[in-house]
N, C-alpha and C positions, 0 to 999 in steps of 0.2 A: 504493499500500500504506499502511498505518497503521504508525507508528513513534513512538518517543520520540526526541526530537531536542533537542540542546542547542547553543545559540550563545553561551553566556557561562559561565564556571566558577562553581560555588557548590553549595549544598546541593539537597535534593529540589525547591525551588521553581523551579529552572532546567530542569526536565525537562518539555517539552511534548509533548503528544500530538498529532501532525500526519499529513497526508498527504504522502507522497514519492513519487517516482518509482521503479519497481523497479530494482534495481542491475543493471548490464549485465555479464556475464561477460567476463573478459579471459583470453587464453591458455588455460590448462587449466581454469580456474574453471568452476564450475557453479552455478546457482541452486537453491538449497534452499527448499522450502516448509516454513516453521517451523510446528510443531504445540505446541511447549511451550519455555519459555525459563526458564533458571535464574538466579537473583540470588545473588551472592556479595558478602562485606562489601567486597572489593576494589573492587566497583562504586561504592561510596559515595566511595572515595577517588578513582575515575576522574573522577567529575562535579565534584569540586573541583580536580582536578589536583594531588592530593597522593600519587599513586601512585607505584611505583618507576620506571616508564617515563612519560616526558613525553607529555601528551595533546595534541592538536591540534584546534581548532575548525574548522568546525562537526563534531559527531560523534553518531552513535547509540552509546549506552553498551551494555555487556554483551558477553559473548563466548561464553557456552555455550548450545546450542540442541539440540533433537531435532526432526527433520523428515524429509521425504520427498525423495529424490533424484529426477532426471528419469525415471529407470526404475522409480520406485515403491517402492525399498528404503528401510527405516527405518533411520536413523543418528543417532549422537551426534556432534556436531562443534563445532569452534571457528569462529565466524563471522569471516570476513575484513572484512566491512564493518559489523559491529556487531551485537549480539544482540536488542536490544529493538526487535524489527520482524517483519513478518509474511513477509518474504522476505529472504535474505542470500545472499551468495556464500561458497562453500566450495571447499577444495582436494580433490578426490575421492580422492587418494591419502592423506590424512590423516584421513579420516572413520572412525568406528568402527561397524561393523555391529552392530546390537542383536539379541540373542536375544528371541524372542517373549515369553519368560517374565519378562522385565525391563522394567517399565513405564517410561513417559516420566519419571515423577517419580524413580524409583529410578535410571534412567541419569543425569538431572542431577544427583543427589546424589553420583554418583561422578566426574563429569567434572573438577571442582576439587577439591571438598571431600573425597570419598573418597579421590581419589588422592593428596591432600596428607597425609591422616591416614595412609595406608599408608606414603608415602615418609618422613614424619617419624618414624614409630615404628621401621620396619625399616632403611632405608637409612641415615638420618641418625642416628636415636637408637640403633640397634643393640640393640633391646630384646631381652631374655632372659627366660626363664621364671623366675619367683620374684623378679624386680626390681619395685621400686615406680615408679609413674609419676603424676605430677601432669597433669591435663588441665584447663586453663583454658578457661572458656566451654564447659563439659561439655555444655550442652543445645543448642549450636549446631551449624551444619552439619558442620564438621570434629570438633568435640568429640563429637557424638553417634555418629559412626562410629568415631572413635579409641578411645572406652570399649569398644565391642563388639570391636574388633580387639584391643586390649591385653589383655581378657579371654581372648579366643580363643588368644592366644598366651602365657597363663600369667602375667600381671603382676598385682600388687596395685594396684588402681585408685584413685586419689584425684581425685574430680571437683570442680571449684571452679565455683560458679554463684551466682546473685543472688536468686532467689525460691523460695518453697516449692514452686510448681508445677514449676519447673525442677529442684529438688532431687529431687522424686518421679520425674521423667522420668529423671535421671541414674541413680537407684537401679534403675529398672526395666530400663535398659540394661545394668546389670551392675556399676556402680560399687561398690566395697567401702565407701567412706566418701565423704561429700560434705561439703565446706567452703564456708562463706558467703564469697562474694567481697568482702563489705564488712567483714570482720574487721579490727579496728584493728591487730592484730599478726598479719599473715598468715603471717609466717615460723614463729612459735610455733604457729599452728594448723595448718599443713602437717606440721610435726615431730611434733606431737601425733597428728595422724591416722595418720601412719606409726609409731605405737607408740614414739614418743620417738627415732626415728632419722632421719638425713638422707635425702633422696628421691634415687634413682637416676637419674630422667629426668623432665624437666619440658618440656611442650609450652606455649609462651608466645606469645600474640598481643595482649596488652593493652597492654604497655609501661609507661612511667612507674614509679610506686612498686610495681606489682605485679611487675614484672620485678626491681626492686631487691630486694624482699622474697623472691621465689623464688629468686633466686640465693643468698641467705643460708640457705636450707633445703636446698641441694644437698649431697649425700654426697660423700665421697671417691671419686674416678673417675666423679662424676656428669656428666650431659650435660644442658645446657639449650638447647633448640631454638627459636630465635626466628623466627616465621613471619608476623609482622603487628604492628601497632601501633594498636589500634582506639581507644585513649584519645587518639590524637594527641598525646601526651606523651612525650618522649624519656625513657628511663631515665639514671641516672647513668652517667657513663663507666667503662668496664671496663678496668682496667689488666691486661694479660697476666701480669704477675708476681704478681698476687693470686690468680691461678687455680693457681700452682705449688704451694703448701702441701698442697692437697688433690687434686692431679692432676685438676682439673676442666676441662670444655670448655664453651665457648659457641658454638653454631653457627647459621649463619643458613641459612634456606631459603626460595627462591622458585621456585615450580612451573614458571615458564617455562624454566628451566634443564633441568629433567627432560623437558618436553614435546619438546624438541629431540631427545631419545633416543627414537627409534621403538620400537626392540627393548625398552628397559626399560618404556616406558609400555604396550606391548602384553601384557607379562607382568603388570603391575600391574593393568590392566583385566580381563584373563582371570582373575586370582586373585579380584577383587572380584565380577565378575559370577558366578563359579562359587559363591561364598559366598552370594549373594543367591539364586540358583536352588536351592541345598540348604537354605536357610532358616537358615543360621548367621549371616548378617548381615542385619539388618533396618533399611534406611535410614528415618529419621524425616523424613516429608514433612510439613511444617508448612502453612502457609496458601497458597492459590492466589489471586492477584489478577489482575484483567483487566489487560491491558497498559495500558489508559487510566488505571489508578490506581497505576502503577508509582511516582510520587511517594509515595504513601501506604505503599507497601511499604518504601521507603526510610526514610522517617520512623519506621515501626515497628521496623525493624532497628537504627537509630541509637538508639532509645529502649530497647533491649533487650526488646522486646515480642514477638519472635518466636523459634520454636525450630525446629531441624531444617532441612531444605531449604525455601527460599521460590521458588515457582514463579509465573511470569506466563502467562496464557492469551492469546495473540495473537488469538484470534477475538473478543475484547471490548475 
């Protein structure tokens, strides 16, 4: 089978398109015939070994796939032996059956990014109708879903992004205001966008000064949910006592913890798929790259050239 294989950690240049033997099922595992592969920003950390969980070489990167089970059923799954390949092993008890009306790309957009958006808004951020929410990287995979969900749930949405094209996309998705990610005084820009008031909820995955300035824009009883660090730069240390005067919360989120709760995730996916089928949620499917060009997909993602869900086609 064809696969992306890495034998040393680094950037996109370490990703090699090679022929590998098909993985052999062990125990209850089954072999999945992969029809579409999703890319997440976390994959760029995985190849560098800068992800939350330590990686081991050699490896096939990636984790989310759509494919066909041995019985022919179509499923969304987390790959046990890597996702950037034509065949992978999965646990049949954890795969998610896909409704016919949900496309491969739509399903992949929900596996990590859609479920992350849902979880950080509802469970972690406890969003309520009438509250204001800042969504960094609004045109990205998580951001493009989060904008739509936040609007559906009655929030005033402030999207943050970096180009005119992405600003237009955020507005089309329902954002009430769009702020330029390159604003010199991001704190002031966020407060201005919220009609001169602090913000109730902030979804933050950039890190560095973006997190620092976002925290300064948080209202009393505000929540800032951290779910990534795309800049690879750590923010300033946050002292718990500094959060007390305004009763603020800084919350960390890693989807791996949620995926361990099968009942919770079943509810999340049922909710997301239902909204897709009824047309309330429209996942943004960005570019599709051949599997052989996975390194180009990573370069474009790191350079902020991508929007929405990025997909790999294992047939090429």
